[in-house]
N, C-alpha and C positions, 0 to 999 in steps of 0.2 A: 268086191267091186263097188264101183262108187255110183251112187244114181244119178240120173241125168240132171238133177236140180245141182248138186254139186260139182258136176263136170262145166255146166254152162255158168255157174258162179266163177268157176276158175278160169273158164276162157274169158268172161267178163273183166275180171281182175286182171288178166294178162293184157288184155286190150287196154284197159284204161291204165294199167302201169307203161306199157309201149307209148300210150297217147300223151301221158304225164309226161314220159321221158324225153320224148320229140319235143314238147313244148320247152321242158325245163333245160334241158340239155343246150339249148342255143344261147339262152339268157345266161345261163351260168358262164358258157364260154365268153361270151361278151362281158360279163361281170368281172372274171377272173382277167381278162386282158386289160381292162380299165385298171384293177388293182396292180398289175403287173407296170403299167405307164406309171399310176402315182408313185409306185415304189422306185420306178426308175427315174422318175422325175425328182422325187424327194432326194435320191442318192447323188444326182447330179448337181442339185442346190447345195448339197452338203460339201461336196467336191468343190463347187464354185467358191463357197464359204472360205473353204480351208486355203485355197489356191489366194485368195485377196487377203488373207490373215498373214500369210508365207510372203507375198510381195510387201505388205506393211513392214512386216519384219524384216526384210532386207532392206526396205527405205530408210527404216529407222535406225537399222547398223550402219549403212552409209553414210548417213547423216552425221552419226558418233564418230565414224572413221574419218569424215570429211574436217569434223572439227578440230577432232586429235591431231591430224597433219597441219592444220592451220597455226595452233597453237606451237606445234614440234616446229614451224617454217617461223614462227615469231620467236622463239627462243634462240635459233640458230641464226636470226638475223641480229638478234641483240647480242648474241656472241660473239660474232664476226665484228658488230661494231666495237663494243668494247675492246677486244684484240687490236682492231684497228686501229684505234684511236689512243690505245697504249704504245703502238710501235710507229705511232707518227704519221699515220692516215692510210689510204689502200696500198700505195707504193710500197711501204712497209712492210704491210701485212703481206701482201703479194711475194716479197724477198723473204719475208719467214716462213711462208709457205713451201717455197722453192726449196730452202735451206731444209726444211723437215722432210722434204721428199728426198732430197739428196742424201739424208742418214740412214733412209729406207732403202737407197738403191745398193744392189748387190753386185753391180757390175764394177769393172776394176778402171776403166776409163770414164773420167767426168767430163763434158764438154762444158766450159764455161765461155758465156760471151764476152766479145770483145765492146769498145765503145762505139762500135758502129752496129753491134747486135748480131753479129756474124760469128760464130764460134770458131776457133782455131781448129782445123779437124787435122789432128796428131801431125802437126807439123815439125813438130820435135823429135819426133820417132826415128830410129834409124831403120834403115831398111835393111833386112838379113837376106841375103842371096846365098 
């Protein structure tokens, strides 16, 4: 059996422990919530930085793509100018392109414009009845 002093000491320790717990637990919860908030803020900040870097990378990529398209267009324009000059100007170049397209055409009938610019629509074909 325990002595009265030991029992009293045990009761005092339990009361002090409960009082300490009642004082410490709310502060612990506040500290824990503050740490969770800081962690969430740090994570959001990192995610924002990642999104900014990704946007910068997309912008840089778009600029390089646009520069490439501009250079390609300059090359095409220069090539078209050289061909057109070699064929007697824009009319000759358009006629050349038209002839090239005729060669790639897989149709049996080719409509050729007359002097008025109106094609003869199968006028020479015989009608089979």
